[in-house]
C-alpha positions in Angstrom: -112.3 -91.1 -229.0 -112.7 -87.5 -230.0 -111.6 -88.1 -233.5 -113.6 -91.4 -233.8 -116.8 -89.6 -232.6 -116.4 -86.2 -234.2 -113.8 -86.4 -237.0 -116.4 -87.5 -239.5 -118.2 -84.1 -239.2 -115.7 -82.7 -241.8 -116.7 -85.5 -244.2 -120.5 -85.2 -244.2 -120.6 -86.4 -247.8 -119.1 -89.8 -246.9 -121.4 -92.8 -246.7 -122.6 -93.3 -243.1 -121.6 -97.0 -243.1 -118.0 -96.1 -244.0 -117.9 -93.4 -241.3 -119.2 -95.9 -238.7 -116.6 -98.5 -239.7 -113.8 -96.0 -239.6 -114.9 -94.6 -236.3 -115.1 -98.1 -234.7 -111.7 -98.9 -236.1 -110.3 -95.8 -234.4 -112.2 -96.5 -231.1 -111.0 -100.1 -231.0 -107.4 -98.9 -231.2 -108.0 -96.6 -228.2 -109.8 -99.3 -226.2 -106.8 -101.5 -226.6 -104.9 -99.0 -224.5 -107.7 -97.7 -222.3 -108.7 -101.1 -220.7 -105.3 -102.0 -219.4 -104.7 -98.4 -218.2 -107.9 -98.5 -216.2 -107.0 -101.8 -214.7 -103.6 -100.6 -213.6 -104.9 -97.2 -212.6 -107.5 -98.8 -210.3 -104.6 -100.1 -208.1 -104.1 -96.4 -207.1 -107.4 -94.6 -207.9 -111.0 -95.5 -207.4 -113.2 -96.2 -210.5 -114.9 -92.9 -209.9 -111.6 -91.0 -209.8 -110.5 -92.8 -213.0 -113.8 -91.7 -214.8 -113.4 -88.1 -213.7 -109.8 -88.0 -214.9 -111.0 -89.5 -218.2 -113.7 -87.0 -218.7 -111.4 -84.0 -217.9 -108.8 -85.3 -220.3 -111.5 -85.9 -223.0 -112.8 -82.4 -222.6 -109.4 -80.8 -222.8 -108.6 -82.8 -226.0 -112.0 -82.0 -227.4 -111.4 -78.2 -226.9 -108.2 -78.4 -228.9 -109.8 -80.6 -231.5 -112.8 -78.3 -231.9 -110.7 -75.2 -232.4 -108.0 -76.6 -234.7 -109.8 -79.4 -236.6 -113.4 -78.2 -236.7 -112.6 -74.5 -236.7 -114.9 -73.6 -233.9 -114.5 -70.7 -231.5 -114.2 -71.2 -227.8 -116.7 -69.0 -226.0 -116.6 -67.7 -222.4 -119.3 -70.1 -221.3 -117.3 -73.1 -222.6 -114.3 -71.9 -220.5 -116.6 -71.5 -217.5 -118.0 -75.0 -218.0 -114.5 -76.4 -218.3 -113.6 -74.6 -215.0 -116.5 -76.4 -213.3 -115.2 -79.8 -214.7 -111.7 -79.0 -213.2 -113.4 -78.2 -209.9 -115.0 -81.6 -210.0 -111.6 -83.2 -210.5 -110.3 -81.2 -207.4 -113.3 -82.4 -205.3 -112.9 -86.0 -206.4 -109.3 -86.0 -205.3 -109.8 -84.0 -202.1 -108.1 -85.8 -199.2 -110.5 -87.6 -197.0 -110.2 -88.1 -193.3 -110.6 -91.7 -192.3 
């Protein structure tokens, strides 16, 4: 999804309709894999845990994408924010006493 949503930023001269269609084509390909993965994953994890995993993975992929594809610099506050997201993952999977 990262490339579908942000990849077009390097091609600002491309027509918006073309960018939208290309992005939806990429997103459709990802959804074909994501929907079954969520269904199978829900046998082990709650829907909330699956969403938190997805967001953490998305942010990790985006950081790499932003640096290497978009040429952006990672600042200390981005790292701190990502640390907070990782803390959220830890809390979401914290063992509960029943």
